[in-house]
N, C-alpha and C positions, 0 to 999 in steps of 0.2 A: 738439525744441521742441514743446510741447503746444499744439495749435491748436483753437480753437472756431470754428464756422461759424454765423452768423446766417442766418435764412431758408433752413434746410437742405432744405426741400421744393421750393424754387423752382428755376428753370433755372440761375441763377448759383450758387446754393448747391450744387446737385448737381454742377455742373462743378468747383467748388472741392473738394468731397469726393473726387471721382474723381482730381483732380490730387494731392491729399495722399496718397491711398492708393498712388499710383505713385511716391512719393518715399521715400528711406531716412532722411532727416534730420528729417522732420516727422511728427508723430503726431496723428491725429484723436482728441480726447478729449471734446469737447462738441459737440452739434448742437442748435441752438435753432430754434424756430418759434413761431408765434402760438398762444395758448391754444385757439383754435377749429380748429386744423389737424387734418385727418383722419389725419395721419401721426404724431401723438404716440404715444409708446411703441413705435414701430416702429424697427427697426434702421436707422441712417443710411445703410447700404450696401445696403438691400433693393432699391433700384431697379437696382442692378448685379448682384443675386444674390449679394452678398458679406455675410458675417457679420462686422461690425466690433466687435461688443460695445458699441457706443455707441448708446444709444437717443435718439430725438428728444424733447426736453423743452421746456417753456415757462418753467420756473423759472430766473430769471437768476442765482440763487445757484450754479447748476451751473458758472458761470465760475470758481469757486474751483479747479476742476480744469484750468485752462488757463493758458498763458503769454501767448497772443495771440489776440484775436478778429478775424476777418475779416468785415466787414459790408457787404453790398450790398442793403440793404432800403429803407426809407422814412425820411425825416428824423425823424419822431416816434419811430419804433422805434429808430433809431440813437442818438438822444439819451438814450433810456431805457437802452439797452445801455451807453452811455458811463458813466452813473452807476454801473452795476454793475461796470464795469471799474475805475473808481476805487476802489470798495469793496474789490475783491479784488486790486488792484494788477496788473491785466492790461493789456498793451499792446494797441493797436488799429490795424487797417488799415481805413480807411473809403473805400469806393468809392461810397457813396450820393451821389446828386445831388439838387438841388432845395431846398437849405437856404436859408432867408432870413437876413437879417443877424444876427438873434438866435441862430439855430442855429450860424452860423459863429463867433460870439463864444463860444458855449458850448463849442465844440470847442477854440478857442484857450485858454479858461480851463482846460479839462480837461488840456490839454497841459502845464500847469505841475505836474501831479502824475503823469501817466503819459506814455509815449512813444506818439506817434500819427503814422502816415502818412495824410494826407488828400489825395486826388487825384481829380479828376473822371473820370479814365481811367487805368487801371493798365497799359495796353498800352505796351510798349517802343516800338513803331512810332509810336503817337500822340505820345508824349513826344519822340521824335525829330522828328516833324512840327512840334511847337511850337518847337523850336530853329530849324528851317528858316524858320518864319514870322517869328520875331524878326529873322533876318537879312534876309529879303525885305522886311519892313515898313520897316526902316531904309533900305534902298536905294531903295524905291519910295514914300517919304513924300511926294513931290511929283509931281503929274500923274497919279496913279492913284487909282481908287476901289476901296475894299475891301468885299467882300461875303462873308458866311459862310453856306454852305448845309449843312444836315444832314438826314438821313433815318433814321428808326428804325421799329421794329415798332409795330403798332397799340396795344399795351398799355402803351407808355411814357407816364407820366402828367405829366412835366414838359417844358417847352419854353421856350426852346431847350435842347438837351441841355447837360449840364455840360461836355462836351468842346467844343461850339460856343462856349460862354461863355469857356472857357479860351483858345480860339483868338482870340476877340475881345479878351480881356485882353492876350494876347501882342502883338497889333497895337497896341492903345492904349498899352501900356507903351513900345513902340518909338517911338511918336509923341509920348510924354511928355504924354499926356492921360488922363483918367479915362473908362473905357468908358461909364459911365452918362451922361456928358456928350455923347457923340458917337454913341451907338447908335440905330439905327432898328429897333425890334423888329417892326414890321408896317407894311404899306402898303395903303391902301384908298381908293378914290374918287379925287378930284382932289388929288393930292399935290404938284403943281408939279414943277419941275426938281430934280434931285438936288443937294443941297448938298455943297460940297467939304469933305473931312475927316470925313465921316460913315462909320460902319461899319454896313452893312445885314445883316439876318438873315432867312433863309428856312427854313421847317420843313416836312418831309413826315412823315406818320405813316401806316403801312399795312403790311399783310401781316406777314411775319416778318423784316423787314430788321434785321440785327444792329446795323449802324451805319455810315453813310457820311458823310464830312465833306469838303467842298471849300471852300477859300478862293480867291476870285477877286480879282486885282489888275487892274483894267480901265483901260487907258490909251488914248490916241488911236492907233489903228492896230495895237494888239496887246493881248493878254490873257495873263496868267500865272495858271496854276491849280496849286494845291498840294492834293493829294487823299490821303486815307487811307480805305480801305475794310476793314471787318471782315467776314470770312466765317464766323467762329466765335468764341465766347466764351472759347476756350482761351487766347487771348493775354491776356485780362483775368485769368484764373485764374493763369497762370504769372507775370505781373507782380505779382499780389497775394502769391504765395508768396515772391517775391524781396523784396518790401517787408517781409514778416514776418521773414525772415532778417536783413534790415538792422536791424530794431528789436531783435533779440536783443542788440545791443551798446549799446542806448540805455536810459537810466533814465527820462527824461522829455524833453519837447520836441515841437514840431510840425514835421513834415517832409513833403516832397512827392516825387513820382517822380523829379524832377530830382536830388534829394539821393540817392535810392536808386541811380540809374543812374551817378552820379558816384563812388560808393563803390568 
């Protein structure tokens, strides 16, 4: 399967490139980056001291040489890449977060023409955690307050993280409510007592934290904590490759990591 990587010069892009080079069933054929990248026309494996024969390019028509694009960039970049994927009939694995409602709708529309895996977190562990949260939220729907805490590195530009939002969505779904109707995104000043049935969010940005997420279910006399901590982006890369392999059997449609793990 021929794989294209968006954001090839970034931390996640390089992690994906290294992961692909260590597989036998996937082949790196396209490496994309922004037009102003200092790494354009360099070999995509140069950071590893490896000659892949694939040069980093900004021309999206290079996607004609790929079967699937893996994209962990920014919403505006991903949406542009998505149009090129449609043009060249390329499947897409999207790990980008921070999409607004219009962006999510654009992905939904694109999935009518190409196969897409769209997930806020590609980690197998995180997606297992979401399953646990669904179970816990159903059992703790009464008498417990839910809080979602997340911490990431200083360069992450969206908050709360896509994974934190997915965790909130899992709880809200289990409670048969809409997250936007019950979420407390921030607290400041005189907030008054906590309302029953709300889902609170707390965010930390600092250093090089890869990603920590904890959901608290706080009751009278006890507290349940469900935590996932990432120490390396390797888990995201391996999950993404698993998603790409899953799409090899799909012509079109929108899927998530729960679909991938159930296959």
